[in-house]
ZADO-1210 file (C-alpha; in nm, 4 decimals, padded with zeros to 6 digits):
<atoms>
<atom x="-02.9440" y="-05.1416" z="11.6246" code="UNK" pos="1"/>
<atom x="-02.8461" y="-05.2716" z="11.9601" code="UNK" pos="2"/>
<atom x="-02.5363" y="-05.2290" z="12.1354" code="UNK" pos="3"/>
<atom x="-02.2430" y="-05.2967" z="11.9468" code="UNK" pos="4"/>
<atom x="-02.0131" y="-05.5924" z="12.0208" code="UNK" pos="5"/>
<atom x="-01.7213" y="-05.4071" z="12.0880" code="UNK" pos="6"/>
<atom x="-01.7319" y="-05.1094" z="12.3813" code="UNK" pos="7"/>
<atom x="-01.6305" y="-04.7701" z="12.1997" code="UNK" pos="8"/>
<atom x="-01.5679" y="-04.5699" z="12.5128" code="UNK" pos="9"/>
<atom x="-01.6477" y="-04.2144" z="12.4431" code="UNK" pos="10"/>
<atom x="-01.7034" y="-04.2078" z="12.0656" code="UNK" pos="11"/>
<atom x="-01.6512" y="-03.7896" z="12.0271" code="UNK" pos="12"/>
<atom x="-01.2863" y="-03.8128" z="12.2041" code="UNK" pos="13"/>
<atom x="-01.1944" y="-04.1469" z="12.0087" code="UNK" pos="14"/>
<atom x="-01.3016" y="-03.9261" z="11.6448" code="UNK" pos="15"/>
<atom x="-01.0750" y="-03.6264" z="11.7626" code="UNK" pos="16"/>
<atom x="-00.7946" y="-03.8489" z="11.8551" code="UNK" pos="17"/>
<atom x="-00.8226" y="-04.0557" z="11.5169" code="UNK" pos="18"/>
<atom x="-00.8364" y="-03.7197" z="11.3190" code="UNK" pos="19"/>
<atom x="-00.5248" y="-03.5752" z="11.5761" code="UNK" pos="20"/>
<atom x="-00.3174" y="-03.8528" z="11.4780" code="UNK" pos="21"/>
<atom x="-00.4634" y="-04.1762" z="11.2329" code="UNK" pos="22"/>
<atom x="-00.4847" y="-04.4681" z="11.4957" code="UNK" pos="23"/>
<atom x="-00.4899" y="-04.2900" z="11.8282" code="UNK" pos="24"/>
<atom x="-00.8694" y="-04.3059" z="11.8324" code="UNK" pos="25"/>
<atom x="-00.8704" y="-04.7055" z="11.7539" code="UNK" pos="26"/>
<atom x="-00.5795" y="-04.7191" z="12.0394" code="UNK" pos="27"/>
<atom x="-00.8177" y="-04.5366" z="12.2710" code="UNK" pos="28"/>
<atom x="-01.0705" y="-04.7817" z="12.2051" code="UNK" pos="29"/>
<atom x="-00.8879" y="-05.1140" z="12.2664" code="UNK" pos="30"/>
<atom x="-00.8812" y="-05.1922" z="11.9009" code="UNK" pos="31"/>
<atom x="-00.4858" y="-05.2323" z="11.8443" code="UNK" pos="32"/>
<atom x="-00.5011" y="-05.4048" z="11.5089" code="UNK" pos="33"/>
<atom x="-00.6985" y="-05.1285" z="11.3749" code="UNK" pos="34"/>
<atom x="-00.4968" y="-04.8425" z="11.5304" code="UNK" pos="35"/>
<atom x="-00.1974" y="-05.0291" z="11.3602" code="UNK" pos="36"/>
<atom x="-00.3259" y="-05.0566" z="11.0036" code="UNK" pos="37"/>
<atom x="-00.4582" y="-04.6923" z="11.0035" code="UNK" pos="38"/>
<atom x="-00.1890" y="-04.5581" z="11.1222" code="UNK" pos="39"/>
<atom x="00.0463" y="-04.7363" z="10.9030" code="UNK" pos="40"/>
<atom x="-00.1286" y="-04.6804" z="10.5996" code="UNK" pos="41"/>
<atom x="-00.2239" y="-04.3376" z="10.6515" code="UNK" pos="42"/>
<atom x="00.0462" y="-04.1996" z="10.7609" code="UNK" pos="43"/>
<atom x="00.2904" y="-04.3950" z="10.5401" code="UNK" pos="44"/>
<atom x="00.0847" y="-04.2586" z="10.2380" code="UNK" pos="45"/>
<atom x="00.1098" y="-03.9174" z="10.3900" code="UNK" pos="46"/>
<atom x="00.4751" y="-03.9405" z="10.4600" code="UNK" pos="47"/>
<atom x="00.5680" y="-04.1148" z="10.1357" code="UNK" pos="48"/>
<atom x="00.3519" y="-03.8299" z="09.9295" code="UNK" pos="49"/>
<atom x="00.5787" y="-03.5465" z="10.1212" code="UNK" pos="50"/>
<atom x="00.9143" y="-03.7356" z="10.0612" code="UNK" pos="51"/>
<atom x="00.7597" y="-03.7495" z="09.7110" code="UNK" pos="52"/>
<atom x="00.7180" y="-03.3516" z="09.6849" code="UNK" pos="53"/>
<atom x="01.0145" y="-03.2913" z="09.9145" code="UNK" pos="54"/>
<atom x="00.8091" y="-03.1565" z="10.2124" code="UNK" pos="55"/>
<atom x="00.6798" y="-02.8483" z="10.0188" code="UNK" pos="56"/>
<atom x="00.3579" y="-02.9992" z="09.8812" code="UNK" pos="57"/>
<atom x="00.1099" y="-02.9037" z="10.1985" code="UNK" pos="58"/>
<atom x="00.0361" y="-02.5570" z="10.2502" code="UNK" pos="59"/>
<atom x="-00.2274" y="-02.3349" z="10.2651" code="UNK" pos="60"/>
<atom x="-00.3132" y="-01.9805" z="10.2030" code="UNK" pos="61"/>
<atom x="-00.6326" y="-01.7996" z="10.2551" code="UNK" pos="62"/>
<atom x="-00.7784" y="-01.6784" z="09.9469" code="UNK" pos="63"/>
<atom x="-01.1203" y="-01.6938" z="09.8310" code="UNK" pos="64"/>
<atom x="-01.1831" y="-01.9908" z="09.5797" code="UNK" pos="65"/>
<atom x="-01.4291" y="-01.7691" z="09.3701" code="UNK" pos="66"/>
<atom x="-01.1838" y="-01.4550" z="09.3698" code="UNK" pos="67"/>
<atom x="-00.8794" y="-01.6302" z="09.2758" code="UNK" pos="68"/>
<atom x="-00.9533" y="-02.0401" z="09.1615" code="UNK" pos="69"/>
<atom x="-00.5900" y="-02.0727" z="09.0493" code="UNK" pos="70"/>
<atom x="-00.4066" y="-01.9860" z="09.3698" code="UNK" pos="71"/>
<atom x="-00.6813" y="-02.1688" z="09.5835" code="UNK" pos="72"/>
<atom x="-00.5171" y="-02.4778" z="09.7889" code="UNK" pos="73"/>
<atom x="-00.7679" y="-02.7158" z="09.7017" code="UNK" pos="74"/>
<atom x="-00.5813" y="-03.0250" z="09.7711" code="UNK" pos="75"/>
<atom x="-00.5468" y="-02.8943" z="10.1273" code="UNK" pos="76"/>
<atom x="-00.9210" y="-02.9572" z="10.1948" code="UNK" pos="77"/>
<atom x="-00.8215" y="-03.3300" z="10.1902" code="UNK" pos="78"/>
<atom x="-00.4687" y="-03.3070" z="10.3490" code="UNK" pos="79"/>
<atom x="-00.5941" y="-03.1563" z="10.6434" code="UNK" pos="80"/>
<atom x="-00.7906" y="-03.4499" z="10.8080" code="UNK" pos="81"/>
<atom x="-00.4427" y="-03.6173" z="10.8479" code="UNK" pos="82"/>
<atom x="-00.4500" y="-03.3796" z="11.1364" code="UNK" pos="83"/>
<atom x="-00.1390" y="-03.3058" z="11.3257" code="UNK" pos="84"/>
<atom x="00.0822" y="-03.3648" z="11.0823" code="UNK" pos="85"/>
<atom x="-00.0846" y="-03.1091" z="10.8385" code="UNK" pos="86"/>
<atom x="-00.2058" y="-02.8733" z="11.0985" code="UNK" pos="87"/>
<atom x="00.0979" y="-02.6516" z="11.0739" code="UNK" pos="88"/>
<atom x="-00.0092" y="-02.5713" z="10.7217" code="UNK" pos="89"/>
<atom x="-00.3029" y="-02.4367" z="10.8257" code="UNK" pos="90"/>
<atom x="-00.1186" y="-02.2525" z="11.1179" code="UNK" pos="91"/>
<atom x="00.1447" y="-02.1051" z="10.8853" code="UNK" pos="92"/>
<atom x="-00.1382" y="-01.9720" z="10.5926" code="UNK" pos="93"/>
<atom x="-00.3077" y="-01.8033" z="10.9189" code="UNK" pos="94"/>
<atom x="00.0066" y="-01.6404" z="11.0322" code="UNK" pos="95"/>
<atom x="00.0966" y="-01.5525" z="10.7115" code="UNK" pos="96"/>
<atom x="-00.3070" y="-01.4064" z="10.6032" code="UNK" pos="97"/>
<atom x="-00.2319" y="-01.1033" z="10.9105" code="UNK" pos="98"/>
<atom x="00.1241" y="-01.0538" z="10.8086" code="UNK" pos="99"/>
<atom x="00.3393" y="-01.2513" z="11.0376" code="UNK" pos="100"/>
<atom x="00.6525" y="-01.4572" z="10.9950" code="UNK" pos="101"/>
<atom x="00.6343" y="-01.8459" z="10.9751" code="UNK" pos="102"/>
<atom x="00.6873" y="-02.0066" z="11.2859" code="UNK" pos="103"/>
<atom x="00.8478" y="-02.3595" z="11.3282" code="UNK" pos="104"/>
<atom x="01.1707" y="-02.3087" z="11.0999" code="UNK" pos="105"/>
<atom x="00.8806" y="-02.2674" z="10.8275" code="UNK" pos="106"/>
<atom x="00.7790" y="-02.5802" z="10.8607" code="UNK" pos="107"/>
<atom x="00.4708" y="-02.6602" z="10.6245" code="UNK" pos="108"/>
<atom x="00.5000" y="-02.2817" z="10.4974" code="UNK" pos="109"/>
<atom x="00.3746" y="-02.1503" z="10.1516" code="UNK" pos="110"/>
<atom x="00.7131" y="-02.2222" z="09.9453" code="UNK" pos="111"/>
<atom x="00.7657" y="-01.8772" z="09.7322" code="UNK" pos="112"/>
<atom x="00.6295" y="-01.9541" z="09.3873" code="UNK" pos="113"/>
<atom x="00.9973" y="-01.9790" z="09.2312" code="UNK" pos="114"/>
<atom x="01.0634" y="-02.2796" z="09.4671" code="UNK" pos="115"/>
<atom x="00.7403" y="-02.4523" z="09.3717" code="UNK" pos="116"/>
<atom x="00.8160" y="-02.3784" z="08.9758" code="UNK" pos="117"/>
<atom x="01.1875" y="-02.5282" z="09.0586" code="UNK" pos="118"/>
<atom x="01.0497" y="-02.8438" z="09.2434" code="UNK" pos="119"/>
<atom x="00.8193" y="-02.8918" z="08.9090" code="UNK" pos="120"/>
<atom x="01.0719" y="-02.8609" z="08.6791" code="UNK" pos="121"/>
<atom x="01.3217" y="-03.1071" z="08.8789" code="UNK" pos="122"/>
<atom x="01.1006" y="-03.3587" z="09.0074" code="UNK" pos="123"/>
<atom x="00.8031" y="-03.3566" z="08.7551" code="UNK" pos="124"/>
<atom x="00.5335" y="-03.5875" z="08.7835" code="UNK" pos="125"/>
<atom x="00.6763" y="-03.6845" z="09.1586" code="UNK" pos="126"/>
<atom x="00.5003" y="-03.3570" z="09.2868" code="UNK" pos="127"/>
<atom x="00.1673" y="-03.4268" z="09.1280" code="UNK" pos="128"/>
<atom x="00.1989" y="-03.7738" z="09.2686" code="UNK" pos="129"/>
<atom x="00.2807" y="-03.6600" z="09.5768" code="UNK" pos="130"/>
<atom x="00.0337" y="-03.3880" z="09.6693" code="UNK" pos="131"/>
<atom x="-00.2242" y="-03.6798" z="09.5740" code="UNK" pos="132"/>
<atom x="-00.1109" y="-03.9356" z="09.8082" code="UNK" pos="133"/>
<atom x="-00.1280" y="-03.6539" z="10.0890" code="UNK" pos="134"/>
<atom x="-00.4579" y="-03.5829" z="09.9534" code="UNK" pos="135"/>
<atom x="-00.5765" y="-03.9439" z="09.9506" code="UNK" pos="136"/>
<atom x="-00.4352" y="-03.9836" z="10.3216" code="UNK" pos="137"/>
<atom x="-00.5962" y="-03.7346" z="10.4559" code="UNK" pos="138"/>
<atom x="-00.9551" y="-03.8350" z="10.2715" code="UNK" pos="139"/>
<atom x="-00.8736" y="-04.2061" z="10.4079" code="UNK" pos="140"/>
<atom x="-00.8705" y="-04.0540" z="10.7497" code="UNK" pos="141"/>
<atom x="-01.2139" y="-03.9252" z="10.7053" code="UNK" pos="142"/>
<atom x="-01.3302" y="-04.3061" z="10.7251" code="UNK" pos="143"/>
<atom x="-01.1205" y="-04.3926" z="10.9849" code="UNK" pos="144"/>
<atom x="-01.2278" y="-04.0955" z="11.1881" code="UNK" pos="145"/>
<atom x="-01.5974" y="-04.2594" z="11.1649" code="UNK" pos="146"/>
<atom x="-01.4864" y="-04.5929" z="11.2451" code="UNK" pos="147"/>
<atom x="-01.3365" y="-04.4341" z="11.5702" code="UNK" pos="148"/>
<atom x="-01.6535" y="-04.2800" z="11.6229" code="UNK" pos="149"/>
<atom x="-01.9172" y="-04.4985" z="11.4768" code="UNK" pos="150"/>
<atom x="-01.7713" y="-04.8194" z="11.5848" code="UNK" pos="151"/>
<atom x="-01.7173" y="-05.1306" z="11.3405" code="UNK" pos="152"/>
<atom x="-02.0035" y="-05.2362" z="11.1289" code="UNK" pos="153"/>
<atom x="-02.1606" y="-05.5635" z="11.2256" code="UNK" pos="154"/>
<atom x="-02.5151" y="-05.7246" z="11.1610" code="UNK" pos="155"/>
<atom x="-02.6833" y="-05.9426" z="11.4347" code="UNK" pos="156"/>
<atom x="-02.7607" y="-06.2916" z="11.3091" code="UNK" pos="157"/>
<atom x="-03.0791" y="-06.4634" z="11.4150" code="UNK" pos="158"/>
<atom x="-03.1094" y="-06.8277" z="11.3152" code="UNK" pos="159"/>
<atom x="-03.4870" y="-06.8174" z="11.3776" code="UNK" pos="160"/>
<atom x="-03.5462" y="-06.5799" z="11.0527" code="UNK" pos="161"/>
<atom x="-03.2052" y="-06.7504" z="10.8211" code="UNK" pos="162"/>
<atom x="-03.3262" y="-06.9074" z="10.4859" code="UNK" pos="163"/>
<atom x="-03.3373" y="-07.2940" z="10.5359" code="UNK" pos="164"/>
<atom x="-03.0526" y="-07.4427" z="10.3185" code="UNK" pos="165"/>
<atom x="-03.1635" y="-07.5722" z="09.9974" code="UNK" pos="166"/>
<atom x="-02.8326" y="-07.7861" z="09.9545" code="UNK" pos="167"/>
<atom x="-02.8052" y="-08.1623" z="10.0040" code="UNK" pos="168"/>
<atom x="-02.4105" y="-08.1622" z="10.0651" code="UNK" pos="169"/>
<atom x="-02.3386" y="-08.2022" z="10.3961" code="UNK" pos="170"/>
<atom x="-01.9196" y="-08.2814" z="10.5384" code="UNK" pos="171"/>
<atom x="-01.8554" y="-08.4806" z="10.8076" code="UNK" pos="172"/>
<atom x="-01.4923" y="-08.4735" z="10.9283" code="UNK" pos="173"/>
<atom x="-01.2009" y="-08.7597" z="10.7925" code="UNK" pos="174"/>
<atom x="-00.9084" y="-08.6979" z="10.9478" code="UNK" pos="175"/>
<atom x="-00.7502" y="-08.3551" z="10.8390" code="UNK" pos="176"/>
<atom x="-01.0069" y="-08.3363" z="10.5309" code="UNK" pos="177"/>
<atom x="-01.3556" y="-08.3291" z="10.4971" code="UNK" pos="178"/>
<atom x="-01.5579" y="-08.6019" z="10.2731" code="UNK" pos="179"/>
<atom x="-01.8941" y="-08.5080" z="10.1116" code="UNK" pos="180"/>
<atom x="-02.1555" y="-08.7127" z="10.2628" code="UNK" pos="181"/>
<atom x="-02.4716" y="-08.8824" z="10.1172" code="UNK" pos="182"/>
<atom x="-02.6565" y="-08.7331" z="09.8727" code="UNK" pos="183"/>
<atom x="-02.3648" y="-08.5313" z="09.7072" code="UNK" pos="184"/>
<atom x="-02.2783" y="-08.5755" z="09.3612" code="UNK" pos="185"/>
<atom x="-01.9447" y="-08.6821" z="09.3030" code="UNK" pos="186"/>
</atoms>
């Protein structure tokens, strides 16, 4: 594949920035439209999910999925890819694993089980939907990170290898409208 039509600058830095804050990698590359689209959609989906779960659905705990599968936070594997918005959960989980108290006022620290049960009883399906929203936001950001790294998909068009037109239709402008030319059925 030849040179992309958009200068991508440093793809690794763009990919890291796209992970850190969705849209930043594209902004760094000068692709403002995509930056706004990704930031709005991914962060909007993530924060809507957080709102549905009252900010208590993104957290991480260090447990083996083989020893305690019911305690493993599988959703965080997707949520992590939102970047900076989900990173405090990993920090809080790591601190808790080593016996330290939460920092940042407990932001994204694992809530006690009684709080999670109360949240589920109070909000019902909103907790599950919010968890799915935050996870999907992270998974969508993986695609945005790849786009920041690899650049837009494109295909060069070579007229010499293009198939000949089999249509006898032709159009010619007539004021603000187009009219079919000779050889076109009515």
